[in-house]
N, C-alpha and C positions, 0 to 999 in steps of 0.2 A: 123960431130961428133954426135954420137948417144946420145939421151936424157939421158940415164943412165950414160954414160961416162961424159957428161957435168955436171951432178949432183955430181958425185964423185970428179970431179976436181974443183967444185965450179965455173964453167964457166957459165955466164948468156948469152945465145944466143937465139934469137927468132927462133922458128921452122917455116919452110916454110909451109904455109897452103895448103891443098889439099882436093879434094873431088872426089869420084867415085860413079856412080849410074848405075843401070840396070832397064830394063823395062819388065823383065820376060823371062824365057826360053821356047822356043817352037814357032812354026809358028803362025802368026797372022798378023794384019794390020801393015803397016809401022809406026813405032813409035820411030824411032831414033831421029828425031827432037824434039819430046816430051820429051825424056830423056835429051836432050841437054838444053832444057828450064829449067828443074829442076836444072841442073848443074849451069846454069847462076845465078839462085836465090841463091844457096848455095855460089857460088864464090863471089857474091856481099856482102853477109853477112860476109864472112871470110876476104875479103879485107878491110872491114870497122872495123875490129877488133872484130867481133862477135865470139861467142863460137861455137865449133864443134857441141854441142847439138842443138843450134838454127839452124845452117846451115843444119844439117841432117834432123831435124824435118820439117823445112819449105820446103825443097826440096821434102821431102816425101809427104807433104800436096799437093804440086803442082801435084804430080803423083796421089794421091788419088782423087783429084778434076777433073782429066782428065778421061772421061768415056772410053777411049781407053784401059785403064789398068784394070786388074782384082784386084782392090783394092778400098776401099772407094766407091765413086760414081759409079764406073764401076763394082762393085762386081757381080758375077754371081749367078744364081739361084741354090739352092740345089734341091734334088729330090722332096721335098714338096713345092717348089716355094719360100721358104724363102731365105733371104740374110743374111749371117752370116760373120762377119768381125773379123779378128785377126790382131794384130800389136805388135811390140816389139821394145825396144831400150836398148842398153847396152853401157856403157862408159868404157874407159880404166882405170878409177880410181875405178872400182869395183861396179858400180851401174847397176841395171837391173830394167826394168819395162815392163810388157807385159799384154795384154788383149786378151781374147779368146771368140769367139762366141757372139760378140756384134751386136745388131740390132739398127736401127734408129740412127746410129753414122757415119756420113760421113767422119769424120777424127779420126779414132781410135788411130792413132799415137800420137795425142795430149793427149789423156787419158793415154796412156802408159808412155809418158814423165812425166806426173805429178806424177807417181808412183816412180820415181827415188829417191825422198827424203822422201818416206814414210817407215814405218816399214815393211809393206807388199810390195811385188814386183809383184804380179800377181792377176788378178781378171778375173772372167768369167761370161758370160750370164747376167741375170737380175741384179745380184749383181754389176757387172761392170757398168751397165747403171745407177743404182741408185747412185753409188759413183760418176759417171760423172755428174749426175744431181746436186748433192750437191755442185759441184765445178764449175758449170756454163758452162759446155761443151755443145755445140750445139746438140740438139736432133731434128732430122728431118728424114723423111722417106728416105730410100735408095731404089729407085725403082727396082734396079737390072735389069739384062738382061740375055738372053741366051748367051752361048759362041759364039765367032766369028768363031768357028770351029777349033779345035786343037790349040787354042791360048796359048800364054804364060801366066804364072800366077806370082803373087807376084811382088812387087817393092821393091827396096832396095837402101839405100844411106849410104855411110861411109864418114865421114868428119874428118879432122885433123885441129886444129886451131893453132894459133901462140904460144900458151903455150904448145903445144905438146899433148893436149888431143885428143883422138879418140872417136868418137861416131858413132854407127851403128844403123840405123833405118830401119825396114822392115814392110811391110803391105800387106795384101792379102784379097781377097774375097773367098779364098778357092778354091774348085774344083767343077765344075758342075758334075752331075750324081753321086753325093755322098750323103749319108743320112744327114739329119739335125743333128748337133752335132759333125760331123766329125772334127777332129783337125789335121792339117798338121804340117809342120816343122817350120813355121814362128814364133810362140810364144814359141818355145821350145829351151832353151839355149843349145848351143853345136850342135844343129841340123841345124836350119835355120840361126843362127848367133853365133858369138863369138868374144869377144874383150878383150884385156888387153893392157898394155903399150907397148908390143912388136909388136902387129899387130891386125887387125880386118878382119874378113871374113864374108860374107853373101852369102847365097845360094838361088837358085830358081829352080823350076822344079817339079818333082814328089815327093811330100812331104813324102810319105811312104818310098821311097828309101833313101831320104836324112836323114830321122830320123833313119832308121835302121843302116845306116852307121855312124851316129853321125858326119856327113860330115864336118861341119864348124870347129868343135873342132879338128878333126883329121888332116885336112889340115893346120890349125893354128899350131898344134903341129909339123907337118912335117917342116913347115917353120922356126919355132923358135928353134927347137932342132937339126937341121941338116944344112948342107951347101947348101941346096936347096933354090933357090930364090923363090919369091912369085908366079910367073907364073908357074914355074916348079912344085911347090907344088900343085897348083890347077890342073894342068894337071895330076899329079900323083893321086890325090884324085878321079878325075872323071874316069880315066882309071882303077884304081885298086880297088876302093871301090863301084863303080856303075856298074850294069850289062849293057852289050851292048844293045843299043836300048832304054834305059831309058833316057829321056830328062832331063838334069841337067846343070845348069850354076853356076858360082861363080864370085864374085868380091872381091878384097882385097886391103888393104892399110896398109903400115907399118909406122914406126915412122919417116921415111924420104922418099923422092922420090915420084913418081907419083903412083896413083892407077892403077890397071889393072883388066882385066876380061878375063874369059875363059869359053867356053861352048861347049858341044857336039851337039848343035842344034842352031837354030836362037836365039840370045839374044842381043837386042840392049843395048849397054852400052857406057858410055862416062866418061871422066875424065878431071880434071883441076888441075893445080898446080900453086901457086903464085910464 
């Protein structure tokens, strides 16, 4: 029984918790088991009654702390040798937090999460780091690295807790061979992520293509406003909205059932449902 219908009928039922995560679209080192480790962390939180926000953030932190991924600790160099990190989180009850261009911040998703209950919902650059300092977030050098060669980028986690709340967390080190200050899809609502009570979608791949297509929002809209299921909606989005040869992947999770993923290139992803 869908959450909205349960509410209308006054029926109190626990939602089956679930989580889905990805490790970036595009060729790169084998990272499937690394994504599965993040799923295990989220699953334990959800099984113990934790919130979707906690599960999504902590799983995302696992990925940020793993240098195999282009996020947090594994962020790649820009043209000038700098490492600039973006992250975002959105919940199905209408909250958003995102940060852009943060340096010396190994876990930008934690900063984004703390914006969920603020009057502002986005911060960038030095201002974001000052705000994070005032709230005790770890400030430490992120050494950065060159790309592994055509590697995937971005990490993403979508979780659903026993109360039916959905939370979508994404994080990235951006793209190598791009100028300092370049912003991709990850911190942009509707592009790199979208969530409401009907579903959540997260994207990965070539940020400019994802942003131009407003991909996450349009795939979400396809799923929620037609008879198309989640997987078919993601397949439609990539085949119809993304040019051939442009690497893009998606994960999605609805108000019930398991999460799923789809990509036109290599994209490690994993899912769990209680």
